C-alpha positions as CSV (number, residue, x, y, z in Angstrom):
1,M,-64.6,109.4,154.8
2,A,-61.9,111.1,156.6
3,G,-59.8,111.1,153.2
4,K,-62.6,112.7,151.3
5,A,-63.0,115.3,154.3
6,L,-59.2,116.2,153.9
7,L,-59.6,116.8,150.1
8,L,-62.7,118.8,150.6
9,R,-60.6,121.0,153.0
10,A,-57.8,121.5,150.4
11,E,-60.6,122.1,147.7
12,E,-62.0,124.9,150.1
13,G,-58.6,126.4,150.6
14,E,-58.3,125.6,154.5
15,I,-55.3,123.5,154.0
16,I,-52.7,122.6,151.5
17,A,-52.5,119.0,150.6
18,V,-49.0,118.1,149.8
19,I,-48.4,114.9,148.1
20,P,-44.5,113.7,147.3
21,Q,-44.5,112.6,143.7
22,F,-43.2,109.1,144.9
23,V,-46.6,108.6,146.8
24,L,-48.4,108.7,143.2
25,F,-46.1,106.1,142.2
26,E,-47.0,104.0,145.2
27,I,-51.0,104.6,144.4
28,A,-50.3,103.7,140.9
29,Y,-48.3,100.4,141.6
30,V,-51.0,99.4,144.4
31,L,-54.0,100.0,142.1
32,D,-52.1,97.9,139.2
33,S,-51.0,95.2,141.4
34,F,-53.5,94.6,143.9
35,Y,-56.7,95.9,142.3
36,K,-56.0,95.4,138.6
37,T,-57.1,98.8,137.9
38,P,-56.8,99.6,134.2
39,S,-53.9,101.6,133.3
40,Q,-56.4,104.4,131.6
41,Q,-58.3,104.6,135.0
42,I,-55.1,105.0,136.9
43,A,-53.9,107.6,134.5
44,A,-56.9,109.7,134.7
45,A,-56.8,109.3,138.6
46,I,-53.2,110.8,138.7
47,R,-54.2,113.4,136.4
48,A,-57.1,114.5,138.6
49,T,-54.8,114.4,141.5
50,L,-52.5,116.6,139.8
51,T,-55.1,119.4,139.0
52,Y,-57.1,119.0,142.3
53,P,-57.7,122.4,143.9
54,G,-55.4,122.8,146.9
55,V,-53.3,119.7,146.2
56,L,-49.5,120.5,145.8
57,V,-47.4,117.6,144.1
58,T,-43.7,118.0,145.0
59,G,-40.7,116.3,143.6
60,D,-39.3,116.2,147.3
61,C,-37.3,113.1,148.1
62,S,-34.1,113.7,150.4
63,W,-32.1,110.4,150.4
64,T,-30.3,111.5,153.4
65,R,-33.6,112.1,155.5
66,I,-34.6,108.5,154.1
67,L,-31.8,106.6,155.3
68,D,-31.9,108.6,158.6
69,H,-35.0,106.5,159.1
70,W,-35.0,103.4,157.1
71,P,-34.7,100.4,157.7
72,D,-34.8,101.5,161.5
73,P,-36.9,102.6,162.9
74,L,-39.2,102.5,159.7
75,P,-39.0,99.4,158.1
76,S,-40.7,100.5,155.0
77,I,-38.9,102.6,152.6
78,T,-42.2,104.6,151.4
79,D,-42.9,105.1,155.0
80,A,-39.3,106.6,155.6
81,A,-39.5,108.8,152.7
82,I,-43.0,110.2,153.5
83,V,-41.8,110.8,157.0
84,G,-38.3,112.0,155.9
85,V,-40.2,114.9,153.7
86,A,-42.3,115.7,156.5
87,I,-39.6,116.3,159.0
88,A,-37.2,118.1,156.0
89,K,-40.2,120.5,155.1
90,N,-41.5,121.0,158.6
91,Y,-44.8,119.9,157.5
92,D,-47.9,119.9,160.2
93,S,-48.7,116.5,159.8
94,V,-48.9,113.2,157.5
95,A,-52.3,111.8,156.6
96,T,-52.4,108.2,157.1
97,F,-54.4,105.5,158.5
98,D,-51.6,103.1,159.1
99,Q,-51.6,102.6,163.0
100,K,-48.2,101.3,163.1
101,L,-46.7,104.3,161.1
102,I,-48.8,106.7,163.4
103,R,-47.0,105.2,166.5
104,R,-43.7,105.4,164.8
105,M,-44.1,109.0,163.6
106,K,-45.0,109.8,167.1
107,S,-41.9,108.7,168.5
108,L,-40.0,110.8,165.8
109,G,-42.1,113.9,166.5
110,V,-44.1,113.7,163.6
111,H,-47.9,114.1,163.8
112,S,-50.6,112.2,162.2
113,Y,-53.5,114.4,160.5
114,F,-56.2,111.9,161.6
């Protein structure tokens, strides 16, 4: 429900939802590996994300920033990349429901959207 509200705010122009492209790879991997979603459905979801109003997909991925936070204090390379991009680009917050990540982000000065 909260994720949908976030996308609706983006669609209405209240915010810009920035999605680093590596997050789309992660989504595709999870949908394929864990949920066995057919490739055509995954491709359609990614296409829809790329054209969704208020969503900006970026190619940002600073390895220097990632390695500043991975593997310590962030054991997940994807989490380190998300936090690294947020810090490098001075984004207001990161939209995540991952409570461990939220606690770790807070200690790094990165706010959670939720």
